[in-house]
C-alpha positions in Angstrom: 9.4 12.4 1.3 8.4 10.7 4.6 9.5 12.0 7.9 9.2 10.3 11.2 8.7 12.5 14.3 9.9 10.9 17.5 7.3 10.6 20.3 7.3 13.7 22.5 9.5 13.2 25.5 11.0 9.9 24.1 14.5 11.2 23.4 16.9 11.1 26.3 20.6 11.4 26.7 22.1 7.9 26.5 25.5 7.4 28.0 27.9 5.8 25.6 28.3 3.0 28.2 24.6 2.6 29.1 22.4 -0.1 27.7 19.5 1.2 25.6 16.8 -0.4 27.7 13.3 -0.7 26.2 14.3 -0.4 22.6 13.8 -3.2 20.1 16.7 -5.5 19.5 15.1 -7.2 16.4 14.6 -4.4 13.8 12.0 -5.2 11.2 11.2 -1.7 10.0 12.4 1.8 9.7 10.2 2.7 12.7 12.1 0.1 14.9 15.4 1.6 13.8 14.2 5.1 14.6 13.3 4.0 18.1 16.9 3.0 18.7 18.2 6.2 17.1 15.9 8.2 19.3 17.2 6.5 22.4 20.9 7.1 21.4 20.3 10.7 20.2 22.2 13.3 22.3 19.9 15.8 24.0 20.1 18.6 23.1 20.8 17.6 19.5 24.3 18.0 18.3 26.2 17.0 15.2 26.8 13.3 15.3 26.3 10.1 13.3 24.5 7.2 14.9 24.9 3.7 13.3 23.1 0.6 14.2 25.0 -2.6 13.4 22.8 -5.6 12.8 23.4 -9.3 12.0 21.9 -10.9 8.9 18.7 -11.7 10.9 18.5 -7.9 11.7 19.2 -8.4 15.4 21.1 -5.5 16.9 24.7 -6.0 17.7 26.1 -2.6 18.4 25.1 1.1 18.5 28.0 3.3 17.4 27.9 7.1 18.0 30.4 9.2 16.1 30.7 12.8 17.4 31.8 15.7 15.3 30.7 14.5 11.8 30.1 18.0 10.5 31.0 17.5 6.8 28.2 16.0 4.9 30.6 13.5 3.4 31.3 12.1 6.9 28.6 9.5 6.1 30.9 7.9 3.5 33.8 7.6 5.9 31.6 6.2 8.7 30.0 3.6 6.4 33.5 2.6 5.0 34.9 2.2 8.5 32.0 0.3 9.9 31.7 -2.0 6.9 35.4 -2.8 7.1 35.0 -3.6 10.8 32.0 -5.9 9.9 33.6 -7.4 6.8 34.4 -10.8 8.4 30.8 -11.4 9.4 28.9 -9.2 7.0 25.7 -7.8 8.3 23.4 -4.9 7.9 23.5 -1.3 9.1 21.3 1.7 9.5 22.8 5.2 9.8 21.4 8.5 11.0 23.2 11.8 10.5 22.1 14.3 13.1 22.4 17.8 11.6 20.7 20.3 14.0 21.3 23.4 11.9 21.2 21.9 8.4 19.0 18.9 7.9 19.1 17.6 4.3 21.7 19.2 2.1 22.4 19.1 -1.7 24.1 15.9 -2.7 22.6 13.7 0.0 21.0 11.4 -2.6 24.4 10.9 -4.2 25.9 10.2 -0.8 23.1 7.6 -0.2 23.9 5.9 -3.5 27.7 6.0 -2.8 27.4 4.7 0.7 25.1 1.9 -0.4 27.6 0.8 -3.1 30.5 0.9 -0.6 28.5 -1.3 1.8 27.6 -3.7 -1.0 31.3 -3.9 -2.1 32.3 -4.8 1.4 29.7 -7.5 1.9 27.3 -5.5 4.0 23.8 -4.0 3.4 23.0 -0.4 4.2 19.3 -0.7 5.0 18.6 3.0 5.6 20.1 6.4 6.1 18.2 9.1 7.9 19.0 12.8 8.4 17.7 14.1 11.7 17.0 17.7 12.5 14.8 19.0 15.3 13.7 15.4 16.2 12.4 14.8 12.7 14.1 12.0 10.6 13.9 12.1 6.9 14.7 8.9 4.9 17.1 9.9 2.2 16.1 7.1 -0.2 12.6 8.6 -0.3 14.1 11.6 -2.2 14.7 9.3 -5.2 11.7 7.1 -4.7 13.8 4.1 -3.9 11.8 1.2 -2.4 12.4 0.3 1.2 15.1 -2.3 1.9 13.2 -3.5 5.0 
């Protein structure tokens, strides 16, 4: 399992209306995606889901932050909702579930597979799902040795 620590002092509170300055807009890797997630992450950490909506060229279109996503299955609902919203244009997305007190939980690999299938069914691609705890992001697909979609 790979984990990606955020650079010390990099995380900051980003207002939901503030532009995320200095973060990549063309995402070519998980590391690029994690830079954007780190910029959008609430400090101190709290339960939330951060989604990066990308076009087919992997250029950032929107960062969506959903507060209060305590149930682990919230991932499924967030992916369904966002893919439905993107269905006319298609696109790609990256999701990060921030779980300050839990981190990875049983069933996350099944959630990854289900969320990926939901995205595919709706004409989107779920590139990655990270679970964040204590500024460490774990790539869920690594748990089942799935190759990178980047």
